[in-house]
C-alpha positions in Angstrom: 0.2 -0.2 -0.2 1.4 3.0 -0.8 1.3 6.1 2.0 2.4 8.0 4.2 1.9 10.1 7.6 3.8 13.5 8.2 4.0 15.7 10.7 5.0 18.9 10.4 4.0 21.5 13.5 6.7 25.4 12.8 5.4 28.3 15.2 2.9 29.5 13.0 1.4 26.3 12.0 0.7 22.5 13.3 -0.3 20.1 10.8 -0.9 15.6 11.4 -1.6 14.5 7.4 -1.9 10.5 6.0 -1.8 9.6 2.6 -3.0 6.8 0.8 -2.6 6.9 -3.3 -4.6 3.7 -3.9 -7.4 4.5 -1.2 -11.2 5.8 -2.3 -12.0 8.9 -2.5 -12.8 8.9 1.2 -11.9 12.0 3.5 -11.4 13.9 7.1 -10.4 17.4 7.0 -9.7 20.0 8.7 -8.1 22.9 8.4 -10.2 26.7 9.6 -11.3 27.4 6.7 -14.0 26.0 4.9 -13.6 26.6 1.9 -10.3 25.0 2.3 -11.1 22.1 3.5 -14.4 22.1 0.8 -11.5 22.0 -1.9 -8.3 19.5 -0.1 -12.6 17.0 -0.3 -12.5 17.3 -3.6 -9.3 16.5 -4.6 -9.4 14.0 -2.2 -12.5 12.1 -3.8 -11.4 12.8 -7.6 -8.0 11.8 -6.8 -9.0 8.6 -5.0 -6.8 9.4 -2.3 -7.8 8.8 1.4 -6.5 11.9 2.9 -6.7 12.5 6.5 -5.2 15.8 8.0 -5.0 18.3 10.5 -4.2 22.3 10.6 -4.1 24.9 13.2 -2.6 27.4 11.8 -2.2 31.3 12.7 -5.6 32.3 11.4 -6.2 35.4 13.2 -3.4 36.6 11.6 -4.5 35.5 7.9 -4.9 32.0 5.8 -1.7 32.0 4.5 0.6 29.8 6.0 -1.8 27.1 6.5 -3.1 27.2 3.1 1.1 26.7 1.6 1.7 25.3 5.0 -1.0 22.4 3.3 0.4 22.5 -0.3 4.4 22.2 1.5 3.5 18.8 3.7 0.9 17.8 0.9 4.1 17.1 -1.8 6.0 16.1 0.5 3.9 13.7 2.0 3.5 12.3 -2.3 7.4 12.6 -2.4 7.7 10.2 0.1 5.4 7.6 -1.1 6.6 7.5 -4.6 10.4 7.6 -3.3 12.3 7.6 -6.9 9.3 8.0 -9.1 10.1 4.9 -10.7 6.7 2.4 -12.1 4.2 5.2 -12.3 2.7 6.8 -15.6 5.2 9.8 -14.4 2.2 12.4 -16.5 -0.8 13.3 -16.5 -3.1 15.9 -17.7 -6.6 17.0 -17.5 -9.3 19.6 -18.2 -12.0 20.1 -15.6 -15.7 22.3 -16.5 -17.0 23.8 -14.2 -20.7 25.8 -15.3 -18.4 28.3 -16.8 -15.5 27.9 -16.3 -13.3 25.7 -17.3 -9.1 24.8 -16.3 -6.9 21.9 -17.0 -3.2 20.4 -15.5 -1.3 18.5 -16.3 2.1 17.5 -14.8 5.3 15.5 -15.1 6.0 13.6 -11.6 9.5 15.0 -12.4 11.6 15.4 -9.1 11.8 18.5 -10.5 9.2 20.9 -9.3 8.6 24.2 -11.5 5.0 25.7 -11.6 3.2 27.7 -14.6 -0.2 28.7 -13.1 -2.5 31.1 -15.7 -5.7 31.9 -13.6 -6.7 35.0 -12.4 -9.9 36.2 -10.4 -12.1 38.9 -9.6 -13.1 39.1 -5.9 -10.2 39.1 -2.8 -11.8 35.9 -1.4 -13.5 33.2 -1.1 -15.0 32.6 2.7 -12.0 32.7 4.8 -9.7 31.8 1.4 -7.8 34.5 -0.2 -8.0 34.0 -4.2 -4.3 34.8 -3.8 -3.8 31.4 -2.1 -4.1 29.4 -4.3 -1.2 29.6 -6.5 0.7 30.0 -3.2 -0.9 26.3 -1.8 0.1 24.7 -5.5 3.6 26.2 -5.5 3.6 24.7 -1.9 3.1 21.7 -3.2 4.7 21.2 -6.9 8.5 22.4 -4.5 8.1 20.2 -2.3 6.7 17.3 -4.4 8.9 17.0 -7.4 6.5 18.1 -9.5 6.3 19.3 -13.5 2.9 21.5 -12.1 0.8 22.9 -15.2 -2.3 24.8 -14.2 -4.9 27.1 -16.1 -7.9 29.1 -16.4 -8.3 30.3 -20.1 -12.1 31.3 -19.3 -14.8 31.7 -16.0 -16.2 34.6 -13.9 -17.2 32.7 -10.5 -14.6 32.6 -8.7 -14.8 29.4 -6.9 -15.4 28.2 -9.8 -12.3 28.5 -10.9 -10.7 27.5 -8.6 -12.6 23.8 -7.7 -12.3 23.8 -11.3 -8.1 23.7 -10.5 -7.7 21.1 -7.7 -10.0 19.0 -9.9 -7.8 18.9 -12.6 -4.8 18.5 -10.3 -6.1 15.8 -8.5 -7.1 13.4 -11.8 -4.3 14.4 -13.5 -1.9 12.7 -10.6 -4.7 10.2 -10.1 -3.2 9.8 -13.9 0.7 9.8 -13.1 0.9 7.7 -10.1 -0.7 4.3 -11.6 1.7 2.0 -11.2 2.8 0.9 -14.4 6.3 -1.9 -13.5 9.9 -1.6 -13.8 12.2 1.3 -13.4 11.4 4.7 -14.7 9.7 6.3 -17.5 12.8 8.1 -19.0 15.3 7.6 -21.8 17.6 8.4 -19.4 17.1 5.5 -17.0 17.2 8.1 -14.4 15.4 11.4 -13.3 
């Protein structure tokens, strides 16, 4: 079973996470930010990942540390489970239409982290989630997961729809990329 449990405690956040890549999409998530819980629940369900996540952050400051640090821990969990990225499909791409919005995710679990984030938001927040934090979450996730991650919303009006479509597209792309393929690393070099 491809599963790990991680904890991370700083002066700003206290995070406990258990991730199973071969789950059924079950989740138990509490970050103190309702909209973020909703996004991570959708991420787990659409990725087919079992995710237990408890986060206590300095929300009296704002949501930044809670969201970014969650991305760090989730990225580290993926990296730890996948090790040297051997025996997986490695690449994943997916589009999600959500009402008037369209989001895409294209990724490579390569050990070479990079983020391209092409999405604009018209409102400052969705609930207690600052819209600008969507990019910060995915950057932290990609950098700590060793993932080349390209996310885009070419059009859409509702920021809730745009952000939710991004989380779902990423989940589906990851689901494809982590599929067991047997053999070694999918690379002409033989290593990543």
